C-alpha positions as CSV (number, residue, x, y, z in Angstrom):
1,M,-43.6,2.5,31.9
2,T,-45.1,1.4,28.4
3,G,-46.9,-1.6,27.8
4,D,-43.7,-3.1,26.4
5,E,-42.0,-2.8,29.6
6,I,-44.4,-4.5,31.9
7,R,-46.9,-7.4,31.1
8,I,-50.0,-8.2,33.4
9,S,-50.9,-11.6,33.5
10,C,-53.5,-13.8,35.6
11,V,-51.7,-16.9,36.6
12,R,-52.2,-20.3,38.5
13,S,-48.4,-20.4,39.7
14,W,-45.7,-18.3,40.0
15,D,-42.1,-18.2,41.6
16,T,-42.5,-18.4,45.6
17,E,-39.3,-16.3,46.2
18,E,-40.6,-13.3,44.0
19,I,-44.2,-13.6,45.6
20,V,-42.7,-13.7,49.1
21,A,-40.7,-10.6,48.1
22,L,-43.7,-8.6,47.0
23,Y,-45.5,-9.5,50.3
24,R,-42.6,-8.3,52.4
25,A,-42.5,-5.3,50.0
26,G,-46.2,-4.6,51.2
27,G,-45.4,-5.2,54.7
28,W,-47.7,-8.3,54.9
29,W,-45.3,-11.0,55.5
30,M,-44.7,-12.4,58.9
31,E,-41.7,-14.5,59.7
32,E,-43.7,-17.4,60.7
33,Y,-45.4,-17.8,57.6
34,D,-44.2,-20.7,55.5
35,P,-43.1,-19.9,51.9
36,A,-44.0,-23.5,50.9
37,E,-47.7,-22.5,51.3
38,T,-47.3,-19.8,48.7
39,P,-48.2,-22.3,45.7
40,G,-51.6,-23.1,47.3
41,L,-52.2,-19.4,48.2
42,I,-51.9,-18.6,44.1
43,R,-53.9,-21.8,43.2
44,G,-56.8,-21.1,45.8
45,S,-57.3,-17.7,44.8
46,F,-60.0,-16.8,42.4
47,A,-57.7,-14.8,40.2
48,F,-54.0,-13.8,40.7
49,A,-52.3,-11.3,38.6
50,V,-48.8,-10.4,38.2
51,A,-46.8,-7.5,36.7
52,V,-43.8,-8.6,35.1
53,D,-40.9,-6.6,34.2
54,E,-40.1,-7.8,30.5
55,K,-36.3,-6.8,30.8
56,S,-35.5,-8.6,33.9
57,G,-38.5,-11.5,33.8
58,R,-39.4,-10.8,37.3
59,A,-42.7,-10.0,39.0
60,V,-42.6,-6.2,40.2
61,G,-46.3,-6.3,41.5
62,M,-49.4,-8.6,42.1
63,G,-52.8,-8.8,43.4
64,R,-55.1,-11.5,44.1
65,V,-59.2,-12.1,44.4
66,I,-60.9,-14.3,46.7
67,S,-64.3,-15.5,45.8
68,D,-66.9,-18.3,45.4
69,G,-66.9,-17.6,41.6
70,I,-70.7,-16.7,41.7
71,S,-71.8,-13.8,44.0
72,D,-69.0,-11.9,46.0
73,A,-65.4,-11.2,45.6
74,Y,-62.8,-9.4,47.6
75,I,-59.5,-7.9,46.2
76,Q,-56.6,-9.0,48.4
77,D,-52.9,-8.2,48.4
78,L,-52.5,-5.5,45.9
79,V,-48.8,-4.4,45.9
80,V,-46.4,-3.0,43.5
81,L,-42.5,-3.0,44.4
82,P,-41.7,0.7,45.6
83,E,-39.3,1.3,42.4
84,Y,-42.2,0.7,40.1
85,Q,-44.9,2.6,41.9
86,K,-46.7,5.7,40.4
87,K,-46.4,4.3,36.9
88,G,-50.0,3.0,36.6
89,L,-49.1,-0.7,37.5
90,G,-51.5,-1.0,40.5
91,K,-54.2,0.3,38.5
92,A,-53.4,-2.1,35.7
93,L,-53.2,-4.9,38.1
94,L,-56.6,-3.8,39.7
95,L,-58.4,-3.7,36.2
96,A,-57.0,-7.1,35.4
97,L,-58.5,-8.4,38.6
98,L,-61.9,-6.6,38.0
99,D,-62.2,-7.9,34.5
100,A,-61.6,-11.3,35.9
101,C,-64.5,-10.7,38.3
102,R,-66.8,-9.3,35.8
103,A,-66.1,-12.0,33.2
104,A,-67.5,-14.3,35.7
105,G,-70.5,-12.3,36.2
106,I,-69.3,-11.2,39.8
107,S,-70.5,-7.6,40.2
108,W,-70.2,-7.4,44.1
109,I,-66.4,-6.4,44.5
110,A,-65.0,-5.2,47.6
111,L,-61.9,-4.4,49.4
112,V,-60.4,-3.3,52.6
113,A,-58.0,-0.4,51.7
114,E,-54.9,0.8,53.8
115,P,-55.3,4.2,55.2
116,G,-54.2,6.8,52.6
117,S,-55.3,4.7,49.6
118,E,-58.9,5.7,49.3
119,P,-58.1,8.2,46.6
120,F,-56.5,5.4,44.5
121,Y,-59.6,3.4,44.8
122,R,-62.0,5.9,44.6
123,A,-60.7,6.9,41.3
124,L,-61.4,3.2,40.1
125,G,-65.0,3.0,41.1
126,F,-64.7,2.0,44.7
127,S,-66.6,3.9,47.5
128,P,-66.8,3.6,51.2
129,M,-69.3,1.2,52.5
130,E,-71.3,3.4,54.8
131,G,-72.4,1.8,58.0
132,H,-69.9,-1.0,57.9
133,I,-66.7,-1.6,59.7
134,P,-64.0,-3.9,58.9
135,L,-63.1,-6.5,61.4
136,I,-60.5,-9.0,61.8
137,Y,-60.7,-12.3,64.0
138,R,-57.8,-12.2,66.5
139,G,-58.5,-15.5,68.4
140,E,-60.7,-16.4,71.4
141,P,-62.2,-13.5,73.6
């Protein structure tokens, strides 16, 4: 893909159906989720980037940052539609998100990578946080 075919933009809103389709493509959408909450998810993100196919005008990738805007930031939900993968879009989205963080003076930037994606993130400057284990809250014990 050339720069003329795909545009990466940080946005404050986007078409809900397109974003839900990207979450589904990433395997992160659960049917109990309410699509009506998607605009708030975008607005509530520190940065939300989309990769747009200029020919179709549709979003083919996305990523977001959650942060207080001052100290720490976490990359979330980086996904590219399967037919657009292996073309540099994930890297372009990640770099746009990193630029947004650095522009705000945020230098502590982390993420939780899916198994098998470590080489992708390592090549872009990320490394494992030795001695740390990611945890998720699943409810009352």
